[in-house]
N, CA and C of each residue as an Amber inpcrd file, in Angstrom:
protein
   165
 -18.2680000 -11.0010000 -26.0230000 -19.0040000 -12.3830000 -25.7380000
 -19.5300000 -13.1790000 -26.6950000 -19.6050000 -12.5550000 -27.9450000
 -20.6720000 -13.7930000 -28.5860000 -19.2230000 -14.3070000 -29.7590000
 -17.9980000 -13.4290000 -29.8290000 -16.7760000 -14.2410000 -30.4160000
 -16.5700000 -15.2520000 -29.9200000 -16.2710000 -15.1800000 -28.2870000
 -15.9480000 -16.3600000 -27.5040000 -16.8910000 -17.5570000 -27.5640000
 -17.9750000 -17.1550000 -27.6380000 -19.1840000 -18.6420000 -28.1320000
 -18.9170000 -18.7870000 -29.0770000 -18.8470000 -18.5730000 -30.0740000
 -18.4240000 -18.6520000 -31.7520000 -16.8060000 -19.6650000 -31.3150000
 -15.6400000 -19.0030000 -30.8270000 -14.6110000 -19.6400000 -30.8720000
 -15.0270000 -21.0760000 -30.2940000 -15.4700000 -21.4620000 -28.9490000
 -15.7370000 -22.3500000 -28.3520000 -16.3160000 -23.6650000 -29.2930000
 -17.4150000 -23.1840000 -29.7480000 -18.2660000 -23.9660000 -30.6830000
 -17.5730000 -24.3870000 -31.7120000 -16.5300000 -23.5860000 -32.3400000
 -15.8930000 -23.9670000 -33.5020000 -14.7490000 -24.8800000 -33.0420000
 -14.2520000 -24.7990000 -31.8560000 -13.3460000 -25.9780000 -31.0750000
 -13.8970000 -27.1840000 -30.9570000 -14.6910000 -27.0040000 -30.4240000
 -16.0240000 -28.0490000 -29.9490000 -16.0480000 -29.1370000 -31.0840000
 -16.3680000 -28.2930000 -31.9140000 -16.5400000 -28.8060000 -33.7260000
 -15.6180000 -30.0860000 -34.0370000 -14.2880000 -28.8000000 -34.5140000
 -12.9030000 -29.6190000 -34.5960000 -12.5330000 -30.2970000 -33.8000000
 -12.5920000 -30.5690000 -32.0490000 -12.3440000 -31.5640000 -31.8250000
 -13.2870000 -32.8100000 -31.7280000 -14.5910000 -32.7530000 -31.7290000
 -15.1210000 -33.9300000 -32.1420000 -14.9910000 -34.6160000 -33.3500000
 -14.8160000 -33.6810000 -34.4170000 -14.1190000 -34.8040000 -35.7380000
 -12.9020000 -35.2070000 -35.9730000 -12.0050000 -34.7390000 -35.2890000
 -10.4250000 -35.4790000 -34.7750000 -10.8160000 -36.8260000 -33.9670000
 -11.7560000 -36.4630000 -32.8100000 -11.8950000 -37.7690000 -31.8620000
 -12.8240000 -39.1080000 -33.1720000 -13.6250000 -38.6250000 -33.7780000
 -14.3820000 -39.6200000 -34.9930000 -13.3660000 -40.2230000 -35.9560000
 -12.5420000 -39.2750000 -36.0300000 -11.4080000 -39.6260000 -36.8270000
 -10.7040000 -40.4240000 -36.5050000 -10.2140000 -40.3870000 -35.0850000
  -9.2880000 -41.2920000 -34.6050000  -9.8330000 -42.6650000 -34.6600000
 -11.3290000 -42.3900000 -33.9210000 -11.8500000 -43.5280000 -33.6260000
 -12.3030000 -44.3340000 -34.7290000 -12.3740000 -43.9360000 -36.1740000
 -12.8210000 -44.9350000 -37.4950000 -11.1930000 -45.2870000 -37.7990000
 -10.1200000 -44.4990000 -37.5850000  -8.9860000 -45.3350000 -37.8800000
  -7.8470000 -45.9270000 -37.2800000  -8.1690000 -45.4440000 -35.7590000
  -7.3470000 -45.9690000 -35.2280000  -7.8120000 -46.7590000 -34.0280000
  -9.0300000 -47.2690000 -34.0040000  -9.4320000 -48.1950000 -32.9880000
  -9.2850000 -49.6220000 -33.4470000  -9.6170000 -50.5940000 -32.0260000
  -9.4460000 -52.0280000 -32.4480000 -10.5540000 -52.6640000 -33.6120000
 -11.7210000 -51.8160000 -33.2680000 -12.6630000 -51.9390000 -34.1020000
 -12.4320000 -52.2270000 -35.8680000 -11.6560000 -51.0690000 -35.7890000
 -11.3980000 -50.3450000 -37.1460000 -10.3220000 -51.4330000 -37.5440000
  -9.2520000 -51.8070000 -37.1670000  -8.4490000 -53.1790000 -37.7400000
  -8.8950000 -54.0110000 -37.4930000  -9.8710000 -54.6930000 -36.8460000
 -10.3160000 -56.0810000 -37.3960000 -11.6620000 -55.9670000 -38.4160000
 -12.1570000 -54.8480000 -38.3990000 -12.8910000 -54.7900000 -39.8100000
 -12.0360000 -54.5660000 -41.3850000 -10.7690000 -53.8060000 -41.0010000
 -10.0780000 -54.0530000 -42.6860000  -9.8610000 -55.2870000 -42.5350000
  -9.3520000 -56.0610000 -41.3990000  -8.7890000 -57.4080000 -41.5260000
  -9.3640000 -58.3310000 -42.5450000 -11.0950000 -58.2250000 -41.9260000
 -12.2210000 -58.8600000 -42.2330000 -12.0640000 -58.7560000 -43.8200000
 -12.4730000 -57.1760000 -43.8450000 -12.6780000 -56.7800000 -45.5420000
 -11.5710000 -57.2060000 -46.6000000 -10.6020000 -57.6250000 -46.0820000
  -9.4360000 -58.0500000 -46.8290000  -9.0730000 -59.5990000 -47.0480000
 -10.4330000 -60.2280000 -46.3910000 -10.5110000 -61.5220000 -46.5890000
  -9.6300000 -62.2120000 -45.2360000  -9.1890000 -61.7410000 -44.4450000
  -8.2330000 -62.6450000 -43.3080000  -9.5820000 -62.9750000 -42.4740000
  -8.4350000 -63.3930000 -41.1580000  -9.2860000 -63.6570000 -40.4770000
  -8.6990000 -63.2620000 -38.8920000  -9.4750000 -62.5390000 -38.0340000
  -8.9010000 -61.9980000 -36.5850000  -8.7360000 -63.1320000 -35.6300000
  -7.7950000 -63.2200000 -35.2070000  -7.2420000 -63.5190000 -34.0740000
  -7.4400000 -63.1870000 -32.4800000  -8.6760000 -63.1970000 -32.0440000
  -8.7080000 -62.2020000 -30.7610000  -7.8370000 -62.6690000 -29.4470000
  -7.1420000 -63.7830000 -29.4830000  -6.3810000 -63.9230000 -28.3660000
  -5.0700000 -63.5160000 -28.7450000  -4.6790000 -63.3800000 -29.7590000
  -3.3560000 -62.4840000 -30.4230000  -3.5780000 -61.2580000 -30.5130000
  -5.1220000 -60.9610000 -30.9630000  -4.7950000 -59.2400000 -31.4410000
  -4.5050000 -59.4790000 -32.7250000  -4.1790000 -60.3780000 -33.5590000
  -3.3830000 -59.8120000 -34.8230000  -4.4960000 -60.2160000 -36.2740000
  -4.5680000 -59.9140000 -37.3440000  -4.7170000 -60.3380000 -38.6280000
  -4.0720000 -61.4080000 -38.9660000  -4.7450000 -62.7270000 -39.3120000
  -4.2460000 -63.4930000 -39.9390000  -4.6540000 -63.7530000 -41.4540000
  -3.6120000 -63.8820000 -42.1040000  -4.1250000 -63.7050000 -43.7930000
  -3.5320000 -65.3340000 -44.1630000  -3.7890000 -65.4730000 -45.3820000
  -3.5380000 -66.9660000 -46.0990000  -4.5120000 -68.1140000 -45.7300000
  -4.0770000 -69.2550000 -45.3810000  -5.1890000 -70.4420000 -45.6790000
  -5.5840000 -70.4420000 -44.0370000  -6.9810000 -70.7800000 -44.0140000
  -7.8750000 -71.0140000 -42.4880000  -8.1000000 -71.9250000 -42.3420000
  -7.5430000 -73.2800000 -42.6380000  -7.7540000 -74.5100000 -42.0940000
  -7.5840000 -74.7470000 -40.8880000
């Protein structure tokens, strides 16, 4: 019984880490943040990062 609880706890931690990793690197928020960090401008209507002249 104790081994089963440990297995469930380890799987829960692994799934939690994987979900956090996915959110940080594959979410829209991450794409917007990366765009802005690189000096771009996020076009919310098109869902795209615009680089270059911002006239």
